[in-house]
N, C-alpha and C positions, 0 to 999 in steps of 0.2 A: 333861560340858562344863566347860571352864575358865572362870573368872571373872577379868576384868582390870579393875582400878579405873581410872577416869578422873576428873579433877577438873573440876567445872563450877561456875560461879558460881550462887548460890542464885536469882538473878534469871532464869536460863535456864528454870526450871520455871514461873515465873509468866508469863513472856513468851508461852509457848504454852498457858497455862492447863491445865497437865498436872501430875499427881502425879509424883514421881520415877520410879515404876514405869512409868507411861504414857509418860513422856518417853524412858526407855530403850527401850521397845518402838518408839516412833516413830523413834528414831535407827536401830534395826535395820531398820525398814521403809525409811527414806530411804536408808541405805547400800546395802542389797541392791538397791533399784531403780536407784540411780545406778550401781553397779558393773555391773549387768546392762545398762543403757542404754549404758555405755561399752564393752561387749563384753569386760569383764574376767572375768566368770563366766557360767555357763549359767543357764537358768531354774531347773533343778533345784537347783543350788547356792544361787541367790538365795532360792528358797523355803525351803530349809533354814536359811539364815542368818536369814531373817525369822521362822522358826518357824511357817510356813504350809504348807498343802497346795499343790500346783501350781495347782489351780483357784483357791484363795484368793489366790495370788500374782498370777494373771492379773487378778483383780478389783482387786488393789492397784495393778497397772500402770495400769489404767483410771483409778483414783482420782488417780494422779499424772500422768495424761495422757501415758503412755509407751507406745509401740507394743509389742505382744507379739512382733512380728516384727522382728528386728534384722538388717539387712544391712550389711556393710562396703562401702565404695566398690568394692573389687576384686570382691567377689561380685556386686554389682549390675551392674557393668560386664560381667562374664562372662555373667550372665543375659541382659542386653540383647543382647550379641553373639550368643549362641546363638539367641535369638528372631529376630534379623534373618536369621541363616543359615537357619533353618527356613522363613522366609517368602520366601526368594529364589525366583524362577521357574526 
């Protein structure tokens, strides 16, 4: 795994009451959850970025109050259309 340095103000660590290592881990969690929520990456990829198992990532989603099931508007519309078609007399 490659390492990429980023510059942060020292106050960033104290603002979240985290050590630098804890802060970096929290950034990985937040980024992976946000990218998953935005539909940019899969659950598997998000779990990998966060350094968690898929089960642990699902628990992380709950902690961040993000649904584990992500539907785009198009997919949801298609699902609703199919459900209506199936229920027609």
